Structure formats: C-alpha cells, structure tokens
C-alpha positions in Angstrom: 0.0 0.0 0.0 1.4 3.4 -1.0 1.3 6.3 1.4 0.5 9.9 0.6 4.2 10.8 0.4 4.8 7.9 -2.1 2.0 9.2 -4.3 3.4 12.7 -4.2 6.8 11.4 -5.3 5.3 9.2 -8.0 3.2 12.0 -9.4 6.2 14.4 -9.4 8.4 11.9 -11.2 5.7 11.3 -13.8 5.3 15.0 -14.4 9.0 15.7 -14.7 9.5 12.8 -17.1 6.4 13.9 -19.1 7.8 17.4 -19.3 11.2 16.2 -20.5 9.4 14.1 -23.2 7.3 17.0 -24.3 10.3 19.3 -24.5 12.1 16.7 -26.5 9.2 16.3 -29.0 9.1 20.1 -29.5 12.9 20.2 -30.0 12.7 17.4 -32.6 9.7 19.1 -34.4 11.7 22.3 -34.6 14.9 20.5 -35.8 16.9 21.5 -32.7 19.1 19.2 -30.7 17.7 17.7 -27.5 19.3 19.3 -24.4 19.4 17.4 -21.1 20.2 19.5 -18.0 20.4 17.3 -14.9 21.1 20.2 -12.6 18.0 22.1 -13.7 15.7 19.5 -15.3 12.7 21.9 -15.5 14.8 24.8 -16.8 13.6 27.0 -14.0 15.1 30.5 -13.8 15.0 33.2 -11.1 12.4 35.8 -11.8 14.0 38.6 -9.8 16.7 40.7 -11.3 20.3 40.4 -10.1 21.6 43.2 -8.0 24.4 45.2 -9.8 27.2 46.3 -7.6 27.9 49.5 -9.4 28.7 52.0 -6.7 
C-alpha cells in the first residue's frame, strides 16, 4: 500500500518525465538538438533581477 508521500513522489516523477518528453518532442519538431540538463531539469530560472554592484 502506498502512502501519501509515495503518491506525491510518484506524481512528481511522472510530471518531470512527461515534461522532458514534451520538450524533446518540441525540439525534434523544430529541428533543434535535444538538451538534457540534470542540474536544472525543468529549466527554471530566477524571476527577480540580479543586483548590480555599481557604486
């Protein structure tokens, strides 16, 4: 019997793998090479601007 934490982990893995597959299909359709980034699998970027130290 799976616990709630196991279900959350399972759903997360399925969504990440599905996202990778979807991005790969889009890359293939556009004729671009498939890029795999294990450090940032969802290609998430910071939304806030970096502070410039120009003083």
